[in-house]
C-alpha positions in Angstrom: -95.8 94.6 -115.4 -97.5 94.7 -112.0 -101.2 94.4 -112.2 -103.8 95.2 -109.7 -106.9 93.0 -110.0 -110.1 94.5 -108.6 -113.2 92.4 -108.0 -116.5 94.2 -108.5 -119.6 93.1 -106.6 -123.1 93.7 -107.4 -124.4 97.1 -106.2 -126.4 96.3 -103.0 -127.0 99.1 -100.7 -125.3 99.2 -97.4 -122.0 100.0 -96.0 -119.2 100.9 -98.2 -116.3 98.7 -97.4 -112.8 99.1 -98.7 -112.1 96.6 -101.4 -109.3 94.1 -101.0 -106.9 94.5 -103.9 -104.9 91.4 -105.0 -101.5 92.3 -106.4 -99.7 90.1 -108.9 -96.1 90.8 -110.0 -95.2 89.7 -113.5 -91.7 88.2 -113.4 -91.1 88.0 -117.2 -89.2 91.3 -117.6 -86.9 90.5 -114.7 -86.1 87.0 -116.1 -85.4 88.6 -119.5 -83.1 91.1 -117.8 -81.3 88.3 -116.0 -80.7 86.4 -119.2 -79.5 89.6 -120.9 -77.0 90.2 -118.1 -75.8 86.6 -118.1 -75.2 86.7 -121.9 -73.5 90.1 -121.6 -71.0 88.9 -119.0 -70.4 85.7 -120.9 -69.5 87.5 -124.0 -67.4 90.2 -122.4 -65.4 88.1 -120.0 -61.9 86.7 -120.9 -61.4 83.1 -120.2 -58.2 82.0 -118.5 -55.5 81.1 -121.0 -53.4 78.0 -120.4 -49.9 78.7 -119.1 -47.4 77.7 -121.7 -43.7 77.3 -121.1 -41.6 79.0 -123.8 -39.0 76.5 -124.9 -36.7 77.7 -127.7 -35.9 74.9 -130.0 -33.5 75.0 -132.9 -34.9 75.1 -136.4 -35.3 71.8 -138.2 -32.8 71.6 -141.1 -34.3 71.4 -144.6 -34.1 68.3 -146.7 -31.6 69.7 -149.3 -29.3 71.1 -146.6 -26.5 68.9 -145.2 -26.6 68.0 -141.6 -24.5 70.2 -139.3 -21.6 68.5 -137.6 -22.3 67.4 -134.0 -21.5 70.1 -131.4 -18.7 69.2 -129.1 -18.9 70.8 -125.7 -15.8 70.9 -123.5 -16.1 69.5 -120.0 -14.7 72.7 -118.6 -17.6 74.7 -120.1 -20.4 72.4 -119.2 -22.2 70.6 -116.4 -24.5 67.5 -116.8 -27.6 67.2 -114.7 -29.3 63.8 -114.3 -32.9 64.0 -113.1 -33.6 60.8 -111.2 -36.5 59.2 -109.4 -37.8 60.2 -106.0 -37.1 63.9 -106.7 -33.3 63.4 -106.8 -30.9 65.2 -109.0 -27.3 64.3 -109.7 -24.6 66.3 -111.4 -21.1 65.8 -112.8 -18.5 67.4 -114.9 -16.7 64.1 -115.9 -15.9 62.2 -119.1 -16.9 58.5 -119.6 -13.6 57.2 -118.3 -13.4 59.3 -115.0 -17.1 59.1 -113.9 -17.7 56.9 -110.9 -20.5 56.5 -108.4 -18.4 58.5 -105.9 -18.1 61.6 -108.1 -21.7 61.5 -109.4 -22.8 64.1 -106.8 -26.4 64.4 -105.5 -28.0 67.7 -104.7 -31.5 69.2 -104.1 -33.8 71.4 -106.2 -33.7 74.4 -103.9 -31.7 77.6 -104.1 -29.0 76.2 -101.8 -28.7 73.1 -104.0 -28.7 73.1 -107.7 -28.7 76.8 -108.1 -25.4 77.2 -106.3 -24.0 74.2 -108.2 -24.8 75.8 -111.5 -23.5 79.3 -110.5 -20.3 77.7 -109.2 -19.8 75.7 -112.4 -20.5 78.8 -114.5 -18.0 80.8 -112.4 -15.3 78.1 -112.9 -15.9 77.7 -116.7 -13.0 78.2 -119.0 -15.2 80.3 -121.4 -18.2 81.8 -119.6 -19.9 82.8 -122.9 -20.0 79.1 -124.0 -21.1 77.6 -120.6 -23.7 75.0 -121.3 -26.0 73.0 -119.0 -26.8 69.5 -120.3 -30.1 68.3 -118.8 -30.6 64.5 -118.9 -33.9 63.2 -117.5 -34.0 59.5 -116.7 -37.0 57.3 -117.3 -37.8 57.6 -113.6 -37.9 61.4 -113.6 -41.0 63.4 -113.0 -42.2 66.2 -115.3 -42.4 68.7 -112.3 -38.6 68.3 -111.7 -37.9 69.0 -115.4 -40.0 72.2 -115.2 -38.1 73.1 -112.0 -34.7 72.7 -113.8 -35.9 74.9 -116.7 -37.0 77.5 -114.1 -33.5 77.3 -112.6 -32.0 77.9 -116.1 -34.0 81.2 -116.2 -33.1 82.2 -112.7 -29.4 81.5 -113.2 -29.5 83.2 -116.6 -28.1 80.0 -118.2 -29.1 80.7 -121.8 -27.3 77.8 -123.3 -28.7 74.5 -122.2 -29.6 71.3 -123.9 -31.9 68.4 -123.2 -30.7 65.0 -124.2 -30.9 61.3 -123.3 -28.8 59.7 -120.6 -25.8 58.1 -122.1 -25.3 54.3 -121.4 -22.2 54.9 -119.4 -24.0 57.5 -117.3 -27.0 55.2 -116.9 -24.8 52.4 -115.5 -23.2 54.7 -112.9 -26.6 56.2 -112.1 -28.1 52.7 -111.5 -25.2 51.8 -109.4 -25.5 55.0 -107.3 -29.3 54.7 -106.9 -29.3 50.9 -106.4 -31.1 49.8 -109.6 -30.0 46.4 -110.8 -31.7 46.8 -114.1 -34.4 44.3 -112.9 -37.3 44.8 -110.6 -36.6 44.2 -107.0 -38.1 41.1 -105.5 -39.6 41.3 -102.0 -37.8 39.4 -99.3 -39.5 36.4 -97.8 -39.0 34.8 -94.5 
């Protein structure tokens, strides 16, 4: 608490002067109150929770159950998206024999690009209830682009989609389209 210290002098006669009073403020209660407030706010605050993307995966089959047969998806009910390097995305609706580097189409990640392509493919599907988007990230793809495509699945309400590896025949056409030779490019010398 605050104290007032008074100095007393010997009692000589003479003028009565007003005594100077030195004041001293004790800071201990205020420091205690500060620590109490800090601990109160630390215990009552909610820490930010990490943002988690909800990705529905199928249940893993049990050991005693037989493996389900592989799912065949008709080309008329699907579209394949290849996520490439340098923020490029390619799409096709072709089988291994008809896919070429001319019909492996490139688009962008914006609403005028991949969103319109998905909506157009869904509208032209033979069975709209079984329309499936097959997402195939290449080794050069960036995680941000994968998240952008999953966001597009939610925006276009494409509930059936799968993530799989790029097939060797698609990889060959992709490399031809992008210009990868399969080997590292050597710098040109004079």
